[in-house]
C-alpha positions, -999 to +999 in steps of 0.1 A: -315-498+186-347-512+202-381-504+186-392-484+217-359-464+217-362-458+180-398-446+183-389-424+212-360-409+192-382-402+162-409-386+182-384-365+202-367-353+170-400-343+155-411-325+186-377-307+188-381-297+152-417-286+157-409-267+189-379-251+172-401-240+143-427-226+167-400-211+189-383-195+159-416-178+151-419-167+188-384-153+187-392-134+155-422-120+174-400-105+200-375-092+174-404-077+155-420-060+185-387-045+196-380-033+160-414-021+150-426-008+184-394+002+201-378-007+235-407+008+256-434-011+237-413-043+239-409-039+277-447-034+280-453-065+258-429-086+280-448-074+311-482-084+296-467-118+287-455-122+323-491-116+335-502-142+309-477-168+321-484-164+358-522-159+357-525-184+329-506-210+348-538-230+349-530-240+313-502-261+326-526-279+350-552-284+323-527-296+298-513-322+323-547-332+334-559-338+299-527-357+290-530-380+320-568-386+314-562-395+278-529-415+283-546-438+309-578-444+289-571-479+276-604-485+256-625-465+232-653-463+259-628-450+285-614-425+260-649-412+252-657-408+289-624-389+294-632-366+265-667-359+280-651-349+313-627-326+294-655-310+275-672-302+308-640-288+321-637-266+290-672-252+299-660-245+335-629-226+321-652-203+300-674-197+331-645-189+354-628-166+329-661-148+324-662-140+361-626-128+360-635-105+331-662-089+352-636-082+379-615-065+353-642-039+345-638-018+377-601-026+383-587-025+348-578+012+348-560+010+381-539-021+370-531-004+337-518+026+355-497+005+379-481-013+349-476+020+330-498+009+301-513+035+278-548+022+283-568-008+296-572-023+261-539-044+263-552-060+296-585-070+279-566-085+250-543-104+275-575-117+291-586-131+257-551-146+253-554-164+286-589-178+278-578-190+243-546-206+258-565-224+285-588-240+259-558-247+236-541-264+266-569-290+267-564-297+230-526-301+235-532-324+265-554-347+245-530-349+217-500-355+240-519-382+259-528-400+227-491-396+217-503-378+186-471-358+183-478-349+147-509-330+158-491-316+189-462-304+168-485-288+142-501-267+170-467-255+181-457-245+145-490-228+138-488-209+171-453-196+165-454-188+128-490-175+130-481-153+159-452-138+140-472-131+109-500-116+129-477-093+150-460-079+119-493-072+101-510-057+132-480-035+142-474-024+107-510-016+096-533-014+126-518-005+160-481+001+167-483-003+204-486-029+232-522-036+222-511-046+187-483-068+200-504-087+224-533-089+198-509-106+175-502-132+202-539-138+206-543-143+168-515-168+167-532-188+195-563-189+173-542-204+145-529-231+169-564-239+181-575-244+145-546-268+139-555-286+171-591-289+161-583-306+128-559-330+146-584-342+172-599-372+155-624-388+178-622-425+187-584-429+183-566-446+212-532-437+225-503-460+219-507-493+237-493-494+272-474-525+285-494-548+308-481-554+343-464-587+347-487-617+354-498-618+390-485-583+398-510-558+412-511-522+405-500-502+435-505-464+435-476-444+449-481-426+482-492-391+479-506-394+445-538-381+430-554-367+399-567-334+412-567-301+393-556-280+422-522-296+430-514-294+392-526-257+391-507-247+423-475-264+411-478-249+376-485-214+390-454-217+413-432-229+385-443-200+363-437-175+391-401-186+393-395-176+357-418-146+354-420-126+387-388-107+378-406-091+348-436-082+368-414-068+396-394-046+371-425-033+354-440-020+386-409-010+404-385+007+380-387+044+372-403+052+338-370+066+326-355+031+329-380+013+307-361+016+274-328+005+291-345-025+307-359-034+273-324-033+258-305-049+287-328-073+306-356-085+283-333-099+255-314-121+280-347-133+295-360-142+260-328-161+251-331-181+283-367-189+274-356-200+240-331-224+256-360-240+276-380-244+244-351-263+229-352-291+255-388-291+268-400-312+238-382-342+252-403-340+284-434-338+263-426-371+246-417-387+279-448-377+299-475-400+283-451-430+282-444-427+319-480-421+327-492-452+309-463-473+321-463-462+357-488-489+370-467-517+356-433-502+367-424-493+331-416-459+317-382-455+334-363-458+301-381-428+286-374-408+318-336-417+317-333-408+280-351-375+285-330-365+315-297-373+298-306-357+265-319-325+282-288-322+303-265-328+274-282-305+249-288-278+276-252-277+288-239-274+252-263-246+245-255-228+278-218-231+271-222-216+237-242-187+251-215-182+278-186-180+255-204-161+227-232-143+245-237-117+217-244-143+190-279-154+201-288-117+205-277-110+169-296-140+156-329-138+176-332-101+184-316-080+156-315-044+164-309-049+201-275-034+211-253-064+221-230-043+243-260-038+266-277-072+264-249-097+261-236-094+298-268-109+312-273-137+287-251-163+304-269-157+337-303-163+321-293-194+302-278-212+332-308-202+353-332-215+327-311-247+323-316-254+360-354-247+356-355-270+325-338-299+343-361-294+373-391-295+349-381-330+336-380-343+372-413-326+381-429-339+349-419-375+358-435-370+392-467-356+376-469-385+352-470-408+383-497-386+399-472-377+427-476-341+438-452-341+468-430-316+450-458-289+452-454-276+488-416-269+483-422-252+449-449-230+465-425-220+493-397-212+468-421-190+447-433-171+478-397-166+490-387-154+455-415-128+455-405-117+490-368-114+479-379-090+451-406-068+465-392-070+501-358-057+490-369-033+463-348-003+475-316-023+478-321-041+445-327-010+424-300+013+439-272+025+416-272+024+379-296+003+358-268-021+348-260-028+385-296-031+395-305-055+367-276-077+375-287-080+411-322-090+399-309-117+375-288-131+403-320-137+423-335-154+393-305-178+391-304-186+428-340-195+431-340-217+400-310-236+413-329-241+445-358-254+425-335-280+408-321-291+442-356-296+455-367-315+424-337-338+427-344-344+464-381-352+458-373-375+429-347-394+449-369-398+479-398-411+457-375-437+442-363-450+475-399-453+487-412-469+455-431-501+463-415-533+450-432-564+435-437-594+458 
């Protein structure tokens, strides 16, 4: 086994272990909220997280931007300049979130009523969670760009396990409602930021990148760039494809359905999310290697290994959830009735597998600074939203079981379309890749 492949394997195994550790803590959070707060509180918690994932999509852009800035800084001076730019970006994040908080003052009560929340407090805590996660994303990006996967993994573990411990303590002793659940998530993010702060040792360079062959010039790919907005729009659209269903259900279903949705739909969605966390670490290891090797035409090995491993592991996990759909519910969400939740589990895991494979292809394009995938993803996200809210009456007719199955079918169809679009963009980019003279 070559040294580069061995290093890639070790880093990937560590990130898988760290993400599984953090993901296990996250899964325990969901089980704890459903057990300590009940199905209705769990559904409200899932809806607040959906707001966090969609509105906080900028964290994906900030993470990627910080990773690319750091990965392509080849000297200590360049790295210091990159860190200075990222510090200024952190100040901008605080300023923008402050303005957003002012907008929540007059509109918070109306939004809380629309989402059937008991008060505006859970929305304020979600605002704090978004702010903390945006700042943590910059930390994660610097660590990923430096290929400091020990530090990046420590943030994941601290986030998951710290979140679990905080949720249990707050729900048990302080507030047994949606505010307590989302407050535990915020506290876990603070634990992760503390771990990231300790790991950010100034002056350390990323792993060395290979030099281009002698006489070969660096040719940027067509349609590339380093802008925040393409990254933000792409990240927001990707999050929408995995989270709009929760927001749709929270606002559209009758209040009498909330407990049943929490028992039927939310568990399958959480298991699908857990599947993505099982394979995403490979893309995290791939990204800085491709970003640093793109100019010299290197980085293809890391991309191939990541794609093959993600597909192999993801298919095995999805097959297991298809033949034994009740098993992950028993393990990750004890107390949830499997006869209600198990039928939707296979749909969610295959839909999330399509999303995860698309994420590998999109990450490869982002590492090259190629954002041609963004317009198509935006169109898909808009069409997905239209297919939910534009057909609300037809989607929700009949029993809750029938309605929720129609909603999850939409989820699968649009994530398969995302995978097809990512494959098309990736293939087109490779055909048009400039060759050396």
